[in-house]
MARMARGU-439999 format. One record per residue: residue in one letter; residue number from 1; y, z, x of N, C-alpha, C, O in turn. Coordinates in steps of 0.05 Angstrom, whole numbers. Atoms other than C-alpha are relative to their C-alpha. Last residue first. Layout:
REM MARMARGU-439999
A|NUM|Y|Z|X|Y|Z|X|Y|Z|X|Y|Z|X
...
REM end
This chain:
REM MARMARGU-439999
T|135|24|2|-17|251|-273|-421|-25|-2|-17|-47|-4|-6
L|134|23|-14|12|315|-288|-459|-25|-4|17|-30|-26|26
E|133|3|-25|-13|371|-310|-412|-23|16|-11|-33|35|1
E|132|17|3|-24|363|-382|-433|-5|26|14|-23|28|30
A|131|28|-2|9|391|-363|-502|-19|-2|24|-41|9|23
D|130|13|26|1|459|-353|-468|-30|5|-7|-43|23|3
R|129|-19|22|1|511|-297|-470|-13|-27|-4|-1|-45|-14
I|128|11|23|-15|467|-238|-488|19|-23|-3|30|-28|-25
Y|127|-10|26|6|489|-169|-512|-14|-21|17|-28|-15|37
F|126|13|21|-16|465|-98|-518|13|-26|-7|23|-30|-29
C|125|-10|27|6|499|-34|-541|-13|-20|18|-16|-15|42
E|124|22|19|5|459|30|-539|10|-27|-9|-1|-39|-27
P|123|14|8|-25|509|78|-506|-21|-22|-4|-31|-32|16
H|122|27|3|8|559|81|-565|-16|-10|25|-10|-32|35
K|121|14|19|-18|627|109|-548|-29|-1|-9|-41|20|-16
S|120|23|-10|-15|665|142|-605|-13|-21|16|-14|-45|8
M|119|25|15|3|735|121|-628|-22|13|18|-17|24|39
G|118|19|-11|19|790|172|-636|-26|-15|-4|-42|-8|-21
V|117|-10|4|27|852|140|-605|-21|9|-21|-17|5|-45
R|116|-25|-14|4|838|170|-536|11|-3|-29|25|14|-39
P|115|5|-28|5|765|148|-539|26|16|-6|26|35|-22
Y|114|13|-4|27|789|76|-547|-8|29|-5|-4|38|-28
Y|113|-18|0|23|838|76|-489|-13|8|-26|-3|25|-40
D|112|-10|-28|3|791|95|-432|18|3|-24|24|25|-33
K|111|22|-17|7|752|29|-437|8|29|-4|-6|44|-19
A|110|-6|-16|24|816|-12|-440|-21|21|-7|-19|34|-27
A|109|-24|-16|-4|816|-42|-370|7|18|-23|23|36|-20
P|108|3|-21|-21|743|-63|-376|25|17|3|23|42|7
A|107|-7|12|-26|756|-98|-442|-2|21|21|4|44|15
S|106|-25|-4|-13|721|-59|-496|3|-18|24|-16|-25|39
L|105|6|-1|-28|666|-85|-541|26|2|15|44|-16|11
L|104|-14|18|-18|680|-68|-613|-12|2|28|-24|23|35
L|103|11|3|-27|649|-37|-674|17|-18|17|30|-36|6
L|102|-16|16|-17|677|-12|-741|-10|1|29|-11|22|41
L|101|-3|-10|-27|625|14|-789|16|-19|17|10|-43|17
A|100|14|13|-22|636|-13|-859|6|13|27|29|20|32
K|99|20|-18|-12|660|38|-910|-16|-13|23|-33|0|35
G|98|13|-21|15|724|1|-926|-21|16|16|-15|25|38
T|97|28|5|0|740|-62|-887|-17|22|-12|-41|22|-11
H|96|6|25|15|814|-64|-903|-30|-7|0|-38|-26|-13
L|95|-8|-3|28|827|9|-884|-8|-25|-16|-16|-22|-39
K|94|18|-18|13|787|1|-819|6|3|-30|-12|3|-47
T|93|26|14|1|826|-60|-798|-20|17|-15|-34|8|-33
Q|92|-3|20|22|892|-25|-815|-27|-15|-3|-34|-21|-26
R|91|-1|-14|25|871|35|-772|1|-19|-24|-13|-16|-43
I|90|27|-10|5|851|-10|-714|-1|14|-27|-19|9|-43
L|89|17|23|7|917|-47|-719|-29|8|-5|-41|-3|-23
E|88|-5|7|28|952|21|-722|-15|-25|-8|-24|-27|-31
K|87|13|-20|17|918|44|-658|5|-7|-30|-13|-4|-46
G|86|29|4|-1|938|-20|-623|-15|19|-19|-33|10|-34
I|85|6|24|15|1010|-13|-646|-30|-6|0|-41|-13|-22
G|84|17|-5|23|1017|59|-625|-8|-24|-16|-21|-22|-37
Q|83|-17|-7|23|1077|48|-580|-16|5|-25|-5|9|-46
K|82|-7|-28|-1|1040|47|-513|20|9|-21|36|27|-17
Q|81|21|-20|-3|1039|-29|-511|11|28|3|34|32|10
Y|80|1|-17|24|1097|-71|-537|-22|21|1|-26|36|-18
K|79|-27|-11|4|1118|-107|-473|0|20|-23|19|36|-25
L|78|-5|-21|-19|1044|-117|-456|27|13|-4|29|37|1
D|77|-17|10|-22|1034|-157|-520|7|23|19|13|45|9
V|76|-28|-8|3|979|-124|-561|16|-9|24|8|-4|47
A|75|-19|8|-20|910|-154|-569|28|9|-7|37|4|-30
L|74|-23|-18|5|850|-128|-606|19|-5|23|14|3|46
D|73|-24|1|-17|799|-184|-610|20|21|-10|28|22|-33
S|72|4|18|-23|727|-182|-635|24|-1|19|20|-1|43
L|71|-27|5|-7|731|-122|-682|-1|-16|27|-2|-4|48
Y|70|-3|3|-29|661|-127|-708|28|-8|6|37|-29|-2
T|69|-22|17|-8|655|-99|-778|1|-1|30|1|20|43
C|68|-12|0|-27|592|-69|-806|23|-20|3|24|-41|-11
Y|67|15|-15|-19|558|-46|-870|13|0|28|14|21|41
S|66|18|-19|13|600|-66|-930|-14|18|21|-14|42|19
F|65|-16|-19|17|659|-110|-913|-18|20|-14|-10|32|-35
D|64|13|3|27|610|-163|-885|13|19|-20|6|18|-43
S|63|9|-22|16|657|-168|-825|-16|-9|-25|-12|-31|-35
I|62|22|12|15|682|-209|-767|-13|22|-16|-20|43|-4
S|61|26|-12|5|748|-184|-741|-19|-18|-16|-10|-35|-31
R|60|16|21|13|813|-206|-708|-29|10|-3|-41|18|17
A|59|27|-10|2|865|-152|-693|-16|-21|-15|-10|-26|-39
V|58|20|12|18|931|-181|-670|-26|15|2|-35|23|23
G|57|27|-11|-1|994|-156|-636|-17|-13|-21|-8|-23|-41
V|56|3|-18|-23|1065|-175|-618|-28|12|2|-34|24|22
L|55|27|-12|0|1076|-236|-663|-3|17|25|0|6|48
Q|54|16|2|-25|1151|-248|-665|-27|15|-4|-27|38|-11
E|53|17|24|1|1182|-261|-734|-20|-1|23|-40|-16|22
G|52|-14|23|12|1211|-192|-741|-19|-23|-3|-41|-20|-15
N|51|-26|-11|-3|1170|-149|-694|19|-22|-10|26|-40|6
R|50|-23|16|-6|1102|-169|-719|25|17|3|30|36|-12
A|49|-23|-17|-4|1034|-137|-719|23|-17|9|21|-32|28
T|48|-20|5|-20|978|-180|-746|20|23|0|24|38|-19
I|47|-23|-17|5|913|-167|-782|20|-4|23|12|-2|46
I|46|-19|0|-21|861|-222|-783|24|17|-9|36|11|-29
L|45|-24|-17|2|800|-212|-826|16|-2|25|7|3|48
Q|44|-6|-8|28|739|-255|-843|26|16|-3|36|18|-25
C|43|0|-29|3|728|-294|-779|10|7|-28|21|-10|-42
N|42|26|-11|6|707|-366|-774|-1|31|1|-23|42|3
L|41|11|9|25|774|-401|-779|-26|15|-8|-31|18|-32
L|40|-16|-9|22|808|-360|-725|-12|-8|-27|-12|8|-46
M|39|0|-30|0|754|-367|-673|16|11|-24|8|30|-36
D|38|26|-9|12|746|-440|-692|-2|30|-2|-12|41|-21
K|37|-2|6|29|820|-452|-678|-25|9|-14|-24|21|-35
L|36|-17|-21|11|812|-417|-610|3|-4|-30|3|15|-46
R|35|17|-24|2|753|-464|-596|16|23|-11|6|39|-27
D|34|20|4|22|795|-525|-613|-17|25|-3|-23|33|-25
I|33|-13|-4|26|853|-499|-570|-20|-3|-23|-19|12|-42
D|32|16|16|18|809|-493|-507|10|5|-29|-1|22|-43
D|31|-6|28|-6|856|-469|-452|-16|-19|-18|-15|-43|-15
I|30|-28|7|7|858|-398|-479|7|-29|5|27|-39|-6
P|29|-3|28|-7|782|-390|-478|27|-11|-7|30|-29|-24
R|28|2|17|23|784|-313|-477|5|-30|8|18|-34|28
R|27|28|0|9|771|-263|-422|-4|-17|-25|-25|-14|-38
E|26|16|3|-24|836|-269|-382|-30|-3|-7|-46|-13|9
G|25|5|28|-6|870|-282|-448|-16|-5|25|-27|-26|28
L|24|26|6|12|862|-208|-464|-7|-29|5|-31|-37|5
T|23|20|3|-21|920|-199|-415|-28|-4|-11|-47|-9|4
S|22|13|-26|1|965|-179|-474|-20|3|23|-30|25|27
N|21|-19|-22|-5|1015|-235|-464|-12|28|0|1|47|9
I|20|-11|2|-27|960|-287|-458|18|24|7|15|36|28
L|19|22|-4|-18|924|-265|-521|9|0|29|2|17|45
V|18|4|-29|-1|991|-259|-557|-24|7|18|-25|28|31
S|17|-22|-14|-14|1008|-330|-538|-5|30|2|-1|42|23
R|16|3|5|-28|941|-359|-559|21|15|16|14|28|37
F|15|23|-15|-8|946|-327|-628|-4|-3|31|-8|17|44
E|14|-8|-28|-1|1016|-355|-636|-22|18|10|-18|36|26
H|13|-17|-2|-23|990|-424|-616|12|29|2|16|39|24
V|12|16|-2|-25|931|-418|-664|18|3|25|10|17|44
D|11|-3|24|-16|976|-403|-724|-14|3|27|-11|24|40
L|10|-17|-2|-24|949|-346|-766|0|-26|16|-21|-39|20
D|9|-7|27|-7|918|-366|-833|19|-1|25|36|-18|27
N|8|24|15|-5|880|-301|-844|5|-30|6|-13|-45|13
E|7|-9|28|-4|946|-265|-837|-25|-16|7|-28|-24|30
I|6|23|18|-2|935|-194|-864|10|-28|2|26|-37|-15
E|5|8|16|22|999|-156|-850|-27|-14|5|-34|-19|28
Y|4|28|7|-1|1029|-103|-806|-8|-15|-25|-2|-6|-47
Q|3|13|5|27|1104|-98|-796|-28|-9|5|-34|-25|23
I|2|24|18|0|1134|-67|-733|-11|-1|-28|-15|19|-41
M|1|24|-13|12|1204|-38|-739|-23|-20|-2|-19|-43|-10
REM end
């Protein structure tokens, strides 16, 4: 049975493993442990999914717990996907952030997943990776 908990002190090596095992590691700095540590330290909410002691999923969010929450990482080990774990991690995140709007940027391979679990697509999202890109 999968257990869901807030683990704001999640071990960086466990976090790295689930990123790799979920394929999200392809778009995260998995070879930069210090950066992964900062990612964990500077967020406000980490919800984990565990099968016994084994970490099988994580939802890492940045939130003001009032207006908006950015679900930065939603990762579920490939062996545990299609069991509702990702949906439950989203639900747990929403429950713990109250009335704040929950936002995320989808990985390309997951863009069809989010509408299936009830999330709405927003066409006016913008991002910038480097200040030098500003014109």
